[in-house]
N, C-alpha and C positions, 0 to 999 in steps of 0.2 A: 630153521637149520639149513646150512649149506649142503648141497648134494655133491660138491666137488671132492675129488680125492685129495689126500694130504700126503705129499705135496701134489698140486695140480700141474703135473709135468709129464710129458710123454714124448718119446722120439719114434714112436711106432707109426710108420707111414704106409702100412699095409692098406691096399685098396686104392692108393693114390696113383695117378698117372702123371708123370713129370716130363716136361720138355726142357732141355738145357741147350741153349745156343752157345756157339763158340766153344764147343766141347772137345775140340781136337788137341788142345794143349792147355797148360796153365791152370787157372782157376776153374774154368769150365770142366776140364778133365777131372779134376778133383771133386767138384760138386756132383758130377754124375755118379761117381763111384760111391760117394757118401750117401746120396739119396737112395741108390739101389741097395746099399748095405742095411738101410733102415726099413726096407720092405717095399719101396715104391717101384713101380714098373716105369722104366726110364727110356725116353726117346732122346737120342743125342744128335745134334746137328752142327754142321760147319760146312766148309767147302772141300776140305781135304778128306776125302772118303777113306783113304788108306789109314789115316790116323784114327778115324772113327771106328773102323772095323777092328783095329787093334784094341781099342778101349772096350768095345762091345764084347770081344773075346775074354778080356780080363773080368768084366762084370759077370759074364755067364759062368766062367770057371769058378767064381766065388759064390755061385748059387743064385745070382740075380737075374732079372729079366730085362732085356735091353734090345732096342731096335735102332737101326741107323737110318736117319732121315735127313739127307743133305738139304741145306738151305743156303741160298745166296741172299743175304740181307739187303742187297740193293735191288733185288728183283721182287716186286710185289706179288706176282703170280707164283713165284717160288715159295714165298711165305704162306700164301693162302693154301697152296697145294700141300705143303708139309703138314699143316694143321689137319687137313682132311685125311692124309695118310695115317697120322698118329691115331686119329679117331677111329678109323677103320680097323687098325691092327691092335690097338690097346684099349680104346675107349676115349671118353671125353677127357681132355687135359684139365687136371685140377690143380696142378702146380707148375708154374712157369718161372724159369730162371733166365732172365734176359742178360746174358753175359757177353754176347758177341760185341766186339768193338775194335777199332783200329786207331792208331795215332796219326797226327798230321806230320809231325817230325820235319817241319819246314817253317821258316819265318813267314808271317802272314802276307807280307808284300810280295813273296815269291811263289805263293801257291797258285797252281793251275786251276782252272774251272773243274777239271776232272777230279783233282784231289779234293777240292771243296765239296763237290757233289758226293763223292765216295764216303768221306768222313761223316757228313751229315746224314746220308742215307743209312749207313751202317750203324752209327751210334745213336741216332735219334728216330728217324722216320721208320726204319725197320722195326725196332722195339715197340714203337707206338702202334704200328699196324698190327703186329703180332699180338700185342696185349689186347687190342680190340677184338681180334678174331677169336681169341681164347675166351674173353669175357662174354662175347655174344652167345657162344654155345653154353657157357655156364648159366647165363641168365635164362636162355630158352628152356634149359632142363632143370632150372631151379636148384642148382648145385652150388655149394660154397667153393671158394677157391683161394689159392695163395699165389701171389706174384712177388718175386724179388728181382729188382732191377739193380744191376751192378753199375754204380756211379764211379766216382774216384775222388780222392782228396784234391785232385787237380781242379775239381769244381769250386773249391773254396780257396785254394792257394796256388799261385803260379810264380815262377821265378824268371829273371831276365834271360837265363840261359836255356830254358826248357824247350823253346820253339814248339809250343803246344797250345797256342791260343784257341784254335778251332776245337781241339780235343777238350780243352777246359770248358769251352762254351757249351758243347754238346753234353758234357757230363753234368753241368749245372742244370741244363734243360731236363735231363733225366730225373734229377732230384725234384724239380717242379712238376714234371709229368707224374711222378710217383704221388706227390701230395694231392694233385688235382684229381687224378683217377681214383684215388682212395676215397675222396669225398663223393664222387659220382656213383661209385659202386658199393659204398658201405651198405646201402639198403638191400643190396643183392648178396651180402655176406661174402664179398670178395675182398680180401685183404691185400693191399698193395704197399710194399715197403722197399727200401733200398739199402744197399751196403756201399759205403765209400771206402775202398781200400787205399792205404798208402802204398809204399813200395813193397810189393810182394813178388817173389821170384816167379817170372813168367818170360815167355819169348818176347813180349812187348817191352818189358823192363830191360831184358838183356840187350835189345836193340838200342835203347836209350843210353844204357851204361857204356856201350861201345862208342856212342857219339860224345858223351860228356865226361866219361870216366867214373870210377868208383866213388859214389857219394855216401856210402854207408858210414864212413868215418866222421862225417859231419852230423850224424844222428846221435842223440843222447845215449842210445843203447848200442850204437856202432854195429848194426846188423841189418840184413835184409830179411824180412819175414818170409815164412813158407806158407803155401796154400792151406796146409793142414791146420794152421793156427786160426783159420776162419771157419772151421767145421761147426763149432758150437753156435756161432751167430747165424749161419745159414739154417741149421736145424731148428733153432728157436723160431725163426721167422716162417718156416714152412710147416711146423708141427702144430698140434692142437694147443700147445703151451702159449702161443701168441694170439689167442682168439680175439683179444681186445686191442691188439697192436696193429694199427694201419696208418699209412701216411707218414711213416717215420723213416729217416735215413740214419743208419748207424755208422759212425766213423770208426774205422779200425786202422790206425796208422802207427801203433807202437810208440806214440809220443814223438814221431819224427818231425811234425810241423807245428807251426804256431796256431793259436786260436784267436 
């Protein structure tokens, strides 16, 4: 006889310590609030401390526990130090949401070395290093963990007018990183998955729309999605409900693009 509940589904994150990067706006801002509302103790990171402090106040006013831990994703010492701070103040990180990312917003042949380094470091090298720092501690303490990497539908589709070749490249690398780390860490009960959003309302998307105009009318449903519409996917991947799900990238694009 099975010992699982019927249904085997829970959104209770009590006892979990979550770190959300890129939490000063957009998807990360929403993710942090959702995790806290389900009982996780949340550490929020980005470079804009004023935005983080505002979010922390909101979470605390709603009864959640939250600390602000600034991280510069291009600075390896900053990443390592942040993990130590979270561990000292909240405990071992058991849930990691790698959300921080920046666009290139420039044609490939016009990109400077500084832009190339910044996009690769922020979108790929930083998340890889942070994942390894978190996993190392989970393995040392024999604790299970959940990691959700935020990729993008740009990993699978790009257009002649997007000027996002490097962004697209790094996001596809995030998908492969997710798959590969999930295989290495499966024996340690660390689940690594990814979400690939389409066009969701965010500061990054707003910047793109300013450059190329409103693209929503070309979509089948003629709308830009809201971060709240991703709550259920995030919670599935970080909750006990997804115990056997690892190495998966879930596409959420409202039918906006081709397959």
